[in-house]
Every structure is written in structure tokens, then in C-alpha cells.
C-alpha positions, -999 to 999 in steps of 0.1 A, spaced: 437 -59 693 472 -62 699 488 -65 733 519 -40 733 535 -32 758 544 9 745 522 32 758 489 39 733 477 78 731 440 79 729 425 95 703 411 121 719 445 131 733 461 123 699 467 156 678 444 171 659 459 166 625 465 130 634 426 118 645 420 116 607 448 89 604 433 71 638 402 68 621 414 61 590 431 28 602 407 20 632 378 21 600 401 -7 578 417 -29 606 396 -23 641 424 -15 657 443 25 659 475 11 676 501 19 652 486 54 655 482 52 692 516 41 699 535 71 673 513 97 688 536 98 718 563 110 694 543 131 670 579 137 644 580 104 636 544 100 631 546 129 613 574 110 591 560 79 583 524 94 576 533 127 556 571 121 545 568 86 532 530 82 530 518 109 515 546 119 495 564 86 485 538 63 484 510 77 475 534 108 457 569 100 438 569 92 404 561 59 402 522 48 396 505 42 428 493 8 417 530 -5 410 532 5 449 501 -12 459 504 -43 445 540 -44 460 529 -36 494 506 -61 495 527 -84 479 552 -75 511 520 -80 535 511 -110 526 544 -126 525 550 -112 558 517 -126 573 506 -89 590 469 -92 593 466 -55 601 487 -46 571 463 -68 549 433 -53 560 447 -22 549 465 -31 514 437 -52 500 415 -22 500 444 -1 486 451 -26 459 416 -26 445 412 12 449 440 11 425 422 -8 403 432 -45 408 403 -70 408 391 -89 437 403 -121 411 439 -108 409 439 -104 444 429 -140 455 456 -151 431 482 -135 448 474 -146 477 481 -183 461 511 -172 440 495 -170 404 509 -139 390 493 -149 354 467 -123 357 487 -96 366 508 -79 331 545 -80 327 557 -48 344 534 -60 372 550 -91 378 583 -77 378 572 -56 405 556 -86 423 588 -103 418 606 -80 435 590 -76 465 590 -110 467 630 -103 466 629 -73 496 607 -95 519 619 -100 551 616 -138 545 641 -138 519 671 -137 534 687 -144 502 669 -121 480 687 -103 455 684 -82 418 690 -109 395 704 -100 359 668 -115 350 648 -96 374 666 -61 367 658 -69 328 622 -75 331 622 -45 355 638 -22 333 617 -32 304 590 -8 323 605 15 346 638 38 347 667 29 372 652 58 393 617 39 392 636 12 403 654 27 435 618 42 441 603 9 444 624 -5 463 628 25 488 593 18 493 596 -20 497 622 -15 524 602 7 545 574 -10 544 594 -37 553 611 -21 582 582 -8 599 561 -40 596 595 -57 614 593 -30 637 554 -33 643 561 -71 646 586 -62 679 566 -41 692 537 -58 686 514 -29 669 500 -56 650 481 -83 643 495 -116 626 480 -142 603 475 -177 612 505 -184 585 528 -152 596 558 -171 597 569 -142 629 541 -154 650 555 -187 668 586 -164 679 565 -140 694 545 -161 710 
């Protein structure tokens, strides 16, 4: 369990609408710290869970599988153990195989389609660990071969929010980090 300085809202004190989110997060990761902390700010929890995740991440115009592989790529690069515990089942649920996820973890992108490889590369550019990330002409062409510019903006917005929430989660110590997390040494 994380050792956040923030106040946690126990499950029983959360509004009834947010208790299933607590259950889901605790079931996937063994820790519902994110929901417990954001439970003290219901409008923010509503924004993250409903406006972002429900309407954009699980909704929107871009197929779910692309968002799932982008989210997993980001959490693997960021070294967020809590996120990985959620994102691996999400990617599997979106139709990716265990073989593909193992390949992604070791940075072997050959088991992926050209569209998926373009999304993985895009996520690599947006990642917090890439201070020089950019949309090069080659990456733009690879993305445009499969996605509209509106789709590219949607994917980028999803990745930007996820990356920003990862950074906030690291700063507030709401998540557990992998032993390779590049942000772990500074937190210790």
C-alpha cells in the first residue's frame, strides 16, 4: 500500500456511486488509494472517472484497442506498478494476447500491426520519460495511414491525460512503482 500524505476516504464513506470504482481498483491492484484520495474531491473524481475514462477513454471515436495499448505502453515506460496491474487486463480484454504484451514489455513491436506500432511509437513520444518527444513527419505519416487527424488528436489527448495523472499519482504517492521506475529514485 502506498504511503501518501493525502487523506484517504474509507470505502464506506465514499458516495455510493464511487464504491464500485473502489471495488474495481482494489480488485485489480490490491489498493484503491487513488479513489480514496480523490473521494474527498467528488467533482475531480467524477471528471477522471466519468468525463475522461467513461466518455473519452472508453468512448470517443478511436477504437478501444488502440487506447489500451497506448495506456499500457505509457505505464510500462513510466514504471507505474499500480497502473500496470490495471492496464494488462485492459489490454488483454481489448484482444491483445499475452505474447504481444510480453513482447511490448521487452520492446519487441513485431507482433503488432502497422497501426498498433504507430500508436505505440506515438505513446513513446508522449511518455514522461521522453523529454524530446515529437511528432516527426515519419510518425505522422504512419499514424495518418490508419487514423484521421481528429483520431490522432484524440489519442494524444488520452495519452496526455494519462501521463499527467501518472505524474500526479507519483507526486502524491498514490501508486506503487515498479523497481525500474525512473521516478522511484527521486521519491526515495
